[in-house]
Structures are given as C-alpha cells and as structure tokens.
Backbone bond lengths (Angstrom), bond angles and torsions (degrees), N, CA, C in turn:
res aa  C-N    CA-C-N  psi(-1)  N-CA   C-N-CA  omega(-1)  CA-C   N-CA-C  phi
1 M - - - 1.447 - - 1.533 110.48 -
2 F 1.337 117.06 -48.56 1.463 119.70 -177.39 1.526 111.28 -68.62
3 T 1.314 116.89 -32.60 1.462 119.86 175.45 1.521 109.35 -62.60
4 S 1.325 116.80 -36.59 1.462 120.83 177.62 1.522 111.73 -64.52
5 F 1.339 116.87 -39.03 1.469 120.02 176.16 1.530 109.94 -59.97
6 D 1.323 115.67 -48.77 1.463 119.79 179.90 1.518 111.11 -57.92
7 K 1.316 116.15 -44.97 1.473 120.32 -179.79 1.527 110.81 -67.40
8 G 1.332 116.59 -43.13 1.453 120.81 -178.19 1.516 113.40 -62.83
9 F 1.313 116.73 -34.64 1.460 121.11 179.72 1.523 112.24 -96.97
10 D 1.319 115.57 7.97 1.458 122.48 177.22 1.533 112.30 54.64
11 I 1.335 115.08 44.12 1.457 118.96 177.96 1.519 111.93 -121.32
12 G 1.319 116.18 -8.36 1.459 120.01 179.85 1.515 110.83 -88.31
13 P 1.312 115.48 166.60 1.462 119.91 -179.71 1.517 111.81 -73.54
14 D 1.300 115.58 155.68 1.458 121.29 174.45 1.522 106.85 -115.02
15 F 1.326 116.11 89.46 1.447 120.87 -178.33 1.523 112.18 -83.99
16 G 1.314 117.08 -15.58 1.461 121.16 -176.98 1.518 110.02 119.36
17 S 1.347 116.45 -167.55 1.464 118.98 -174.92 1.524 114.72 -127.38
18 N 1.327 119.05 2.00 1.464 117.74 176.96 1.531 109.11 -79.82
19 P 1.339 118.12 166.74 1.473 120.20 -174.82 1.538 114.83 -54.78
20 S 1.323 118.71 -39.27 1.468 118.59 179.71 1.525 111.23 -69.57
21 D 1.329 117.55 -31.97 1.463 121.00 176.53 1.531 110.78 -68.37
22 I 1.324 115.89 -40.08 1.463 120.11 178.04 1.525 110.04 -65.90
23 A 1.324 117.09 -36.27 1.470 120.93 175.84 1.526 110.45 -63.05
24 K 1.329 117.34 -39.44 1.469 120.57 176.86 1.522 110.75 -63.64
25 L 1.321 116.59 -42.11 1.459 121.37 178.96 1.533 110.51 -63.48
26 Y 1.328 116.17 -41.86 1.461 120.63 177.80 1.533 110.25 -62.47
27 A 1.320 116.98 -44.49 1.472 121.19 179.28 1.528 110.57 -62.36
28 Y 1.336 116.31 -42.81 1.471 120.90 177.89 1.528 110.17 -60.05
29 T 1.329 117.54 -46.72 1.456 121.76 -178.02 1.526 110.71 -65.45
30 T 1.324 116.86 -41.39 1.462 121.12 179.23 1.529 110.81 -62.19
31 E 1.323 116.06 -46.41 1.474 120.23 178.78 1.522 110.28 -62.57
32 N 1.300 116.06 -43.37 1.453 122.27 -178.31 1.530 110.86 -59.68
33 L 1.329 116.90 -47.15 1.460 121.00 179.45 1.528 111.32 -68.00
34 A 1.325 116.43 -42.92 1.461 120.10 -179.81 1.523 110.55 -59.98
35 M 1.314 116.25 -45.24 1.460 120.66 -180.00 1.532 110.71 -62.79
36 A 1.319 116.57 -46.08 1.468 120.84 -178.89 1.528 110.72 -61.31
37 Y 1.333 116.99 -47.89 1.463 119.61 -177.93 1.518 112.33 -69.80
38 L 1.312 118.03 -38.05 1.453 120.92 179.28 1.535 110.86 -64.22
39 V 1.316 116.09 -47.85 1.465 120.38 -177.52 1.523 111.58 -69.71
40 T 1.347 117.50 -48.15 1.468 119.93 -174.83 1.519 113.83 -81.29
41 G 1.332 117.57 -23.72 1.455 119.76 -176.57 1.516 114.98 -101.80
42 A 1.346 117.28 -14.90 1.464 118.66 -176.10 1.531 112.86 -133.73
43 V 1.325 117.17 -59.31 1.458 120.46 -171.54 1.532 112.05 -63.93
44 L 1.323 117.42 -59.37 1.466 119.50 -175.84 1.531 113.71 -68.22
45 P 1.338 119.69 -38.52 1.466 117.15 175.08 1.534 112.41 -60.24
46 T 1.322 116.76 -33.92 1.464 119.90 177.72 1.522 110.52 -69.46
47 V 1.317 116.28 -46.20 1.464 121.01 -178.97 1.529 111.11 -61.40
48 F 1.330 117.27 -43.49 1.463 121.21 -175.72 1.536 113.36 -94.66
49 H 1.328 117.65 5.06 1.464 122.73 179.37 1.524 111.25 53.27
50 Q 1.326 115.15 51.48 1.456 118.51 177.35 1.518 109.83 -122.04
51 D 1.314 114.82 155.08 1.457 122.19 -179.57 1.527 108.16 -88.26
52 P 1.341 118.27 117.59 1.465 120.13 -175.47 1.531 114.46 -80.27
53 R 1.317 117.48 -3.47 1.467 119.61 -176.30 1.529 112.22 -74.46
54 Y 1.334 114.47 155.60 1.450 120.43 172.60 1.525 107.72 -95.56
55 F 1.327 116.63 130.76 1.452 121.70 178.84 1.520 108.99 -108.09
56 R 1.325 116.34 120.20 1.460 121.29 -178.85 1.529 111.29 -70.14
57 K 1.311 115.55 145.34 1.458 121.34 173.47 1.528 108.79 -82.00
58 E 1.315 116.49 -41.96 1.464 125.86 173.35 1.522 116.34 70.63
59 S 1.320 118.66 -16.20 1.461 119.37 179.20 1.521 108.68 -143.85
60 G 1.304 115.69 168.59 1.457 121.03 -177.66 1.515 109.94 107.76
61 S 1.316 115.39 -179.21 1.464 119.60 -179.26 1.526 109.68 -70.21
62 V 1.306 115.22 160.79 1.468 120.19 178.40 1.526 109.56 -58.60
63 K 1.330 116.11 -43.38 1.467 120.46 -179.67 1.526 111.26 -60.39
64 S 1.334 117.24 -44.59 1.472 119.90 -178.23 1.529 110.68 -66.27
65 R 1.312 116.95 -33.89 1.470 120.22 179.50 1.530 111.13 -73.64
66 I 1.329 116.93 -35.53 1.472 120.15 175.93 1.520 109.16 -65.07
67 L 1.321 117.11 -46.62 1.466 120.58 179.06 1.531 111.27 -62.25
68 W 1.325 116.95 -37.75 1.463 121.33 177.57 1.531 110.27 -61.56
69 A 1.323 116.26 -46.19 1.469 120.80 -178.26 1.528 110.90 -64.17
70 L 1.318 117.00 -41.49 1.462 120.39 -179.40 1.531 111.38 -73.96
71 R 1.313 116.64 -33.41 1.461 121.48 177.77 1.524 111.25 -60.30
72 A 1.320 116.53 -32.25 1.463 121.11 -178.13 1.526 112.15 -62.73
73 E 1.320 117.47 -15.86 1.463 120.23 177.27 1.525 111.71 -71.91
74 V 1.317 116.95 -25.73 1.466 120.18 -176.99 1.524 113.80 -120.18
75 V 1.334 117.48 -11.54 1.458 121.63 179.31 1.529 108.21 -126.26
76 A 1.327 115.94 131.53 1.465 121.49 179.66 1.523 108.69 -130.59
77 Y 1.312 114.98 178.43 1.453 120.80 175.53 1.526 108.91 -108.10
78 S 1.334 114.92 142.40 1.464 119.52 175.41 1.523 108.22 -76.53
79 D 1.316 115.77 172.95 1.463 120.68 176.61 1.522 111.92 -60.12
80 T 1.337 116.57 -23.72 1.467 120.86 179.29 1.526 112.47 -94.10
81 G 1.334 117.48 2.65 1.456 121.49 176.86 1.510 115.64 91.58
82 K 1.334 118.24 4.57 1.463 121.24 178.96 1.522 110.06 -86.60
83 L 1.341 115.86 149.76 1.468 120.40 176.97 1.525 110.14 -69.69
84 M 1.323 115.28 143.78 1.463 121.32 178.30 1.521 108.50 -155.84
85 P 1.333 117.81 161.43 1.466 119.04 175.14 1.530 109.90 -59.34
86 N 1.302 116.36 144.20 1.464 120.73 179.25 1.531 108.43 -81.18
87 Y 1.324 115.54 76.55 1.460 121.02 -178.35 1.517 112.40 -59.37
88 A 1.322 116.38 -33.35 1.464 119.78 -179.80 1.520 110.59 -57.93
89 H 1.319 117.40 -41.26 1.464 120.24 179.30 1.526 111.55 -83.16
90 L 1.307 116.51 -45.83 1.465 119.89 -176.38 1.530 111.67 -60.48
91 I 1.318 116.81 -43.93 1.464 120.60 -179.91 1.523 111.03 -91.03
92 G 1.326 115.96 -42.09 1.465 120.78 -175.11 1.515 114.04 -63.72
93 F 1.329 117.31 -42.59 1.464 119.33 178.63 1.523 110.53 -64.42
94 G 1.329 116.56 -39.21 1.465 119.92 177.46 1.513 112.02 -65.04
95 T 1.335 115.64 -41.95 1.463 120.43 179.08 1.514 111.25 -62.92
96 S 1.322 116.87 -46.23 1.461 119.08 -178.66 1.527 111.73 -69.65
97 A 1.335 116.98 -33.91 1.472 119.79 176.76 1.525 110.47 -65.81
98 A 1.321 116.83 -40.85 1.466 120.62 178.69 1.528 110.89 -70.73
99 W 1.314 116.95 -40.21 1.466 121.22 -179.37 1.527 111.07 -61.73
100 A 1.325 117.30 -31.84 1.470 120.82 179.18 1.527 110.94 -59.18
101 N 1.324 117.55 -26.53 1.466 120.60 179.57 1.525 112.53 -61.35
102 V 1.324 116.63 -25.87 1.467 120.74 179.66 1.527 110.52 -62.01
103 Y 1.321 116.92 -33.71 1.457 122.04 -174.40 1.525 113.68 -97.26
104 L 1.306 116.40 -0.98 1.463 119.94 -177.08 1.529 111.71 -93.82
105 P 1.320 115.99 147.58 1.466 118.31 170.35 1.532 108.50 -60.95
106 S 1.316 117.40 146.61 1.470 121.36 -173.72 1.526 113.13 -55.70
107 E 1.324 117.90 -31.39 1.473 118.96 179.89 1.530 112.53 -69.66
108 N 1.345 117.40 -14.60 1.463 121.17 178.71 1.531 112.47 -98.18
109 V 1.326 117.83 2.81 1.458 121.42 -177.52 1.520 109.88 -100.68
110 S 1.322 115.44 120.60 1.465 121.01 174.88 1.525 107.85 -159.08
111 F 1.310 115.72 161.94 1.464 120.31 177.17 1.527 109.81 -61.33
112 A 1.325 116.18 -41.87 1.468 120.43 -178.43 1.528 111.39 -62.03
113 S 1.332 117.64 -44.28 1.464 119.11 -179.30 1.526 111.30 -69.30
114 T 1.334 117.03 -33.30 1.461 120.30 176.42 1.525 110.01 -65.18
115 M 1.320 117.61 -42.58 1.467 121.42 179.11 1.529 111.18 -67.69
116 K 1.325 117.59 -33.85 1.468 120.12 175.12 1.527 109.99 -63.51
117 R 1.328 117.12 -44.11 1.466 120.70 178.05 1.526 110.44 -62.57
118 Y 1.337 116.63 -40.72 1.463 121.84 178.72 1.537 109.68 -60.45
119 G 1.311 116.63 -49.06 1.466 120.78 179.10 1.518 112.69 -64.53
120 L 1.317 116.45 -38.51 1.458 120.32 179.83 1.523 111.16 -64.63
121 R 1.315 117.31 -35.85 1.467 120.45 177.31 1.535 110.28 -61.51
122 F 1.321 117.24 -41.82 1.464 120.35 176.64 1.526 110.78 -64.62
123 A 1.318 116.86 -42.41 1.466 120.65 -178.86 1.528 110.97 -63.46
124 V 1.311 117.00 -45.58 1.463 120.38 -179.45 1.525 110.59 -66.67
125 S 1.318 117.12 -45.14 1.454 120.77 179.43 1.533 110.83 -62.81
126 G 1.329 116.98 -42.64 1.458 120.82 176.48 1.519 111.59 -62.22
127 G 1.331 116.10 -38.44 1.468 120.44 176.76 1.525 111.71 -62.91
128 F 1.325 116.34 -41.75 1.465 119.61 176.83 1.530 110.87 -65.53
129 N 1.333 117.61 -37.26 1.467 120.13 176.04 1.523 110.83 -61.33
130 L 1.331 117.13 -41.42 1.464 120.49 177.82 1.522 110.86 -62.83
131 M 1.337 115.70 -40.40 1.469 119.04 177.71 1.526 110.70 -64.07
132 R 1.322 117.36 -38.76 1.467 120.93 177.16 1.530 110.89 -67.27
133 E 1.323 115.69 -45.11 1.465 120.43 -177.09 1.520 111.45 -59.13
134 F 1.316 116.79 -42.95 1.457 120.44 -177.36 1.526 112.20 -97.10
135 D 1.331 116.11 12.18 1.463 123.13 174.34 1.532 112.38 52.85
136 V 1.301 115.66 41.54 1.459 121.83 -177.02 1.528 111.61 -63.18
137 M 1.322 117.17 -41.56 1.459 119.68 -175.29 1.525 111.82 -65.16
138 N 1.328 118.15 -38.51 1.463 119.33 177.38 1.525 111.05 -67.03
139 G 1.318 116.69 -33.59 1.461 120.21 175.91 1.520 111.17 -64.23
140 I 1.326 115.86 -43.21 1.470 120.25 178.00 1.524 110.06 -67.20
141 K 1.320 115.50 -44.35 1.468 120.37 -179.11 1.528 110.90 -60.28
142 S 1.321 117.15 -45.09 1.464 119.88 -178.37 1.525 111.45 -67.16
143 R 1.303 115.73 -27.36 1.465 119.22 179.40 1.529 111.82 -69.65
144 F 1.330 116.25 -31.68 1.458 120.39 -177.79 1.516 113.23 -102.50
145 H 1.323 117.50 -8.77 1.458 120.85 -179.36 1.520 108.65 -82.87
146 H 1.304 116.62 125.22 1.464 121.30 179.71 1.523 109.23 -101.35
147 H 1.315 115.22 126.03 1.456 120.92 -179.94 1.527 109.27 -83.76
148 D 1.322 116.20 149.44 1.456 119.95 175.08 1.518 108.18 -68.34
149 V 1.294 116.11 132.96 1.449 121.05 179.65 1.516 107.55 -91.85
150 T 1.329 116.68 120.32 1.466 119.83 -179.56 1.519 111.70 -98.49
151 E 1.315 116.72 -15.98 1.450 118.62 179.67 1.519 108.89 -142.92
152 V 1.311 115.88 127.03 1.453 121.81 178.85 1.520 107.98 -125.18
153 D 1.295 116.51 124.19 1.465 122.48 179.53 1.524 112.54 51.56
154 G 1.339 116.25 42.34 1.449 120.43 176.37 1.518 114.43 78.31
155 V 1.327 118.97 2.33 1.461 121.91 -179.40 1.519 108.34 -111.95
156 D 1.320 116.96 128.36 1.460 121.99 177.99 1.518 108.53 -68.15
157 S 1.332 117.02 126.37 1.460 120.49 -176.66 1.518 112.78 -69.63
158 S 1.335 117.72 -11.73 1.462 119.10 177.46 1.523 110.65 -74.45
159 E 1.322 116.41 -16.67 1.460 119.48 175.84 1.521 108.47 -77.71
160 T 1.281 115.97 140.57 1.465 120.44 176.24 1.500 109.39 -92.56
161 S 1.308 116.71 165.52 1.456 120.62 179.31 1.523 110.31 -63.32
162 S 1.330 116.83 -31.92 1.465 119.12 -179.23 1.529 110.55 -72.37
163 S 1.347 117.88 -34.72 1.460 119.38 179.85 1.514 110.66 -73.63
164 R 1.327 117.33 -27.58 1.477 119.87 177.41 1.520 110.30 -75.51
165 A 1.290 117.80 -26.73 1.445 120.57 -176.01 1.524 111.88 -74.81
166 H 1.318 118.33 -21.55 1.477 120.19 -176.60 1.473 112.63 -82.68
C-alpha cells in the first residue's frame, strides 16, 4: 500500500520491474516504514516526553472532529497531559523522509522529492487519524466479522438432528 503511495505521488524509487527490482522496492518501503514508526512512535516521544497516542474526540460536529484529527498532527500531549507541539511528527516525519534518501538511487534524491515524502507522511497520518476518529476500522471489521449463529429458524444449533428426532 505505501509503495503505491510513493509511486502514485511520484516520490518513490524506480528500481525496475523484474523480481530483484521489486525486492529492492519492498526493502526500501520496509526500511522507510520502520524508520518512520520507530522515530515518530518511540524515539522522539521518549526524548520529548510526549504521548504518541491519538485520542479520539468522539463527539461534536463532523467539522470539529475532522479539525481535531488533523490538529493531532501538530499538537500532542506531554506525559503530564499538557498540550505541546507534536515534535514526534514535526521532526520525525522530516527525519524519516530525509533518511529515505540514503536508499534511493541518486537520480531520485532531491529537496523537492524529500519534501513531497515529508508532506505525504502528514497526509497519510492525518488520514489514519480521521479513520480512528470516525471509527472506520471497526465499521469495516464488523461488516466482515461473522457471528456464530446459535439459533436458526427457532431451533438451537447445539441440538443435533438425532436429538431433534426423539
């Protein structure tokens, strides 16, 4: 999925299309995600004593909830619950976007492509916040989750055909 984002926004590497090239692209994407999550979810929140979790608003107008979800990209809570800049995202996304240049062919390295990756990280993270805010994943999950049926047409399914026959 993330490789598709890079390709769609023309910011990812073009290693080619044979199996070894696709393996390189997979390795690049894996490193890119690992670096982003490690820096923004663990290292920088620890250094700056901030809570990396997203806290849902859960109520209010749709507009206020959208703004709340997007605000979380630049505003976080400290370990003591006070508001603070979201250093994990502000610095971490930039660090991971710049670090990706190490793994890119030189023709794919430029300030513009690094800034596109930086912006895309905010867009994707903000999109995930919106999905969390409106509980989209639970809606999808419940749609595909099948519950065990204990009663069908008034008959308890724990009864066997032989027990019903007696």
